[in-house]
C-alpha positions as CSV (number, residue, x, y, z in Angstrom):
1,M,13.0,88.9,146.5
2,A,13.3,91.9,148.8
3,P,13.3,95.4,147.3
4,Y,16.5,97.3,147.1
5,R,17.4,99.2,150.2
6,N,19.9,101.9,150.6
7,L,21.8,101.2,153.7
8,E,23.8,104.6,153.8
9,E,22.4,106.9,156.6
10,Y,22.6,110.7,156.4
11,N,21.7,113.3,158.8
12,I,18.8,115.2,157.1
13,E,19.5,118.5,158.3
14,I,23.1,118.6,157.3
15,T,22.4,116.8,153.9
16,N,19.9,119.6,153.1
17,E,22.4,122.4,153.9
18,V,25.0,120.7,151.7
19,K,22.4,120.1,149.1
20,E,21.5,123.9,149.0
21,H,25.3,124.7,148.5
22,F,25.5,122.3,145.5
23,S,22.3,123.9,144.0
24,K,23.9,127.2,144.1
25,I,27.2,125.8,142.5
26,V,25.1,124.3,139.7
27,E,23.4,127.5,139.1
28,D,26.6,129.6,139.4
29,I,28.4,127.6,136.7
30,G,25.5,128.4,134.3
31,E,23.3,125.3,134.5
32,D,19.6,125.1,135.0
33,V,19.1,123.3,138.3
34,T,15.3,122.6,137.3
35,R,16.3,120.6,134.2
36,E,15.2,117.1,134.4
37,G,18.6,115.6,134.5
38,L,19.7,117.8,137.3
39,L,16.7,117.9,139.6
40,K,18.2,115.4,142.0
41,T,21.9,116.2,141.4
42,P,22.3,118.5,144.4
43,E,21.0,115.9,146.6
44,R,23.2,113.2,145.2
45,A,26.2,115.2,145.3
46,A,25.5,116.1,148.9
47,K,25.2,112.5,149.9
48,A,28.2,111.6,147.9
49,M,30.2,114.3,149.6
50,L,29.1,113.2,153.1
51,F,29.9,109.6,152.3
52,L,33.4,110.6,150.9
53,T,34.2,112.5,154.2
54,Q,32.7,110.2,156.7
55,G,36.1,109.5,158.2
56,Y,35.8,112.8,160.3
57,K,33.2,110.9,162.3
58,Q,35.1,107.7,162.7
59,D,37.9,106.9,165.3
60,A,40.7,104.7,163.8
61,E,42.3,104.1,167.1
62,E,39.0,102.6,168.5
63,I,38.8,100.4,165.4
64,L,42.3,98.9,166.2
65,K,41.6,98.7,169.9
66,G,38.5,96.6,169.2
67,A,40.4,93.8,167.6
68,M,43.7,93.5,169.4
69,F,44.8,90.0,170.4
70,A,47.7,88.9,172.7
71,E,50.0,86.9,170.5
72,D,53.8,86.1,170.7
73,Y,54.2,86.3,166.9
74,D,57.0,88.7,166.2
75,D,57.7,88.5,162.5
76,M,56.4,91.0,159.9
77,V,52.8,91.2,159.0
78,I,52.0,92.8,155.6
79,I,48.7,93.8,154.2
80,K,49.4,95.0,150.7
81,D,47.4,96.4,147.7
82,I,44.7,98.1,149.9
83,E,42.5,100.1,147.7
84,L,42.1,103.7,148.7
85,Y,40.0,106.5,147.4
86,S,40.3,110.1,148.9
87,L,39.7,113.7,148.0
88,C,42.6,116.1,147.5
89,E,42.0,119.0,149.9
90,H,43.4,121.6,147.4
91,H,40.9,121.0,144.6
92,M,38.4,118.5,146.2
93,L,39.2,116.2,143.3
94,P,39.8,112.4,143.8
95,F,43.0,110.7,144.3
96,F,43.0,106.9,144.3
97,G,45.4,104.0,144.4
98,K,46.7,101.4,146.9
99,A,48.4,101.4,150.3
100,H,50.8,98.7,151.6
101,V,51.0,98.4,155.5
102,A,53.3,96.3,157.6
103,Y,53.9,96.1,161.3
104,I,56.0,93.8,163.6
105,P,54.0,92.7,166.5
106,N,55.3,93.4,170.1
107,G,52.9,91.1,172.1
108,H,49.7,92.1,170.2
109,I,48.4,91.4,166.7
110,V,45.3,93.1,165.3
111,G,42.4,91.7,163.1
112,L,43.5,91.8,159.5
113,S,40.4,93.6,158.4
114,K,41.2,96.5,160.7
115,I,44.2,97.9,158.8
116,P,42.2,98.5,155.6
117,R,39.5,100.1,157.8
118,V,42.2,102.5,159.3
119,V,43.3,103.4,155.8
120,D,39.6,104.2,154.9
121,V,39.1,106.3,158.0
122,F,41.9,108.6,157.1
123,A,41.3,108.4,153.3
124,R,37.7,109.5,153.7
125,R,38.6,113.0,154.7
126,L,40.1,116.0,152.7
127,Q,43.6,114.9,152.4
128,V,47.0,115.3,150.9
129,Q,48.8,112.1,150.3
130,E,51.7,112.9,152.5
131,R,49.6,113.5,155.5
132,L,47.5,110.4,154.8
133,T,50.5,108.3,154.9
134,H,51.7,109.8,158.2
135,D,48.2,109.4,159.8
136,I,48.0,105.8,159.0
137,L,51.6,105.2,160.2
138,E,51.2,107.1,163.5
139,C,47.8,105.6,164.4
140,I,49.0,102.1,164.1
141,N,52.4,103.0,165.8
142,K,50.5,104.8,168.7
143,T,47.8,102.2,169.2
144,L,49.5,98.8,168.7
145,K,52.9,99.9,170.0
146,P,54.6,97.4,167.6
147,K,58.4,96.9,167.1
148,G,58.0,98.7,163.7
149,V,55.5,100.0,161.3
150,A,55.9,100.8,157.5
151,V,53.4,102.4,155.1
152,V,53.7,102.9,151.3
153,I,51.1,104.6,149.3
154,E,50.9,104.7,145.6
155,A,48.3,107.1,144.0
156,A,47.2,108.9,141.0
157,H,45.7,112.4,141.4
158,M,42.9,113.7,139.3
159,C,43.9,117.3,140.1
160,M,47.1,116.5,138.0
161,M,45.4,114.4,135.4
162,M,42.3,116.5,134.6
163,R,43.5,120.0,135.1
164,G,46.5,122.0,135.6
165,V,49.7,120.0,134.3
166,Q,47.3,117.3,132.9
167,K,49.7,114.4,133.2
168,Q,47.6,111.2,133.0
169,N,50.3,108.6,133.7
170,S,52.0,110.1,136.8
171,V,51.9,108.2,140.0
172,T,52.9,109.7,143.5
173,T,54.5,107.4,146.0
174,T,54.8,108.3,149.6
175,S,56.3,106.2,152.4
176,G,56.9,106.2,156.2
177,F,58.8,104.0,158.5
178,R,59.1,103.7,162.3
179,G,60.9,101.4,164.6
180,Q,62.5,98.3,163.0
181,F,61.6,99.5,159.6
182,E,64.2,102.3,159.9
183,K,66.8,99.6,159.6
184,I,67.7,99.3,156.0
185,E,67.6,95.4,155.8
186,T,64.0,95.3,157.3
187,R,62.8,98.2,155.1
188,N,64.3,96.4,152.0
189,E,62.5,93.1,152.9
190,F,59.4,95.0,153.2
191,L,59.8,96.8,149.8
192,K,60.8,93.6,148.1
193,L,57.7,91.9,149.3
194,I,55.2,94.4,148.4
195,S,56.7,94.7,144.8
196,S,56.7,90.9,144.3
197,D,53.9,88.5,143.2
198,L,54.0,85.4,145.6
199,S,50.9,83.7,144.1
């Protein structure tokens, strides 16, 4: 059996710089960075932060363009319950939930895995949920040029749950619609489909 290999790749220079910042933070909050349990914490935290913000180095439009196929299908395509994890740009605490994305093709479809990849590209940045919704929507609309696009995101925010107002059961929903989804009947069909269990 082959030994475990970590397949994540990090720029050593940048990782070391971020690591030093985390070391200072650990010291500034009153901890001993030389304590056994914390010896590797700054490095781990640096790698975690670089992983959670890798979307800055990824191009969502190119991801979509790499898997576009000519097709005359022109009914709604929905990818729902896409897991997402992001960092609130105000407190750098996680928010997480699911995205539901639909589009109506206009001569081209896209590989189904590419829509969740687009969600991840924008989620792996410092974000607010409102802009995350808009970024996904506009990227798909601009790149695929479909007859319509819809995005709904439901997420829980640790900045509301762990600190501040401390409301553990609140969920934030944001939505965006373009093209055919601006028509109430198309929008309602989409909303009904993402809220129903078809299995």
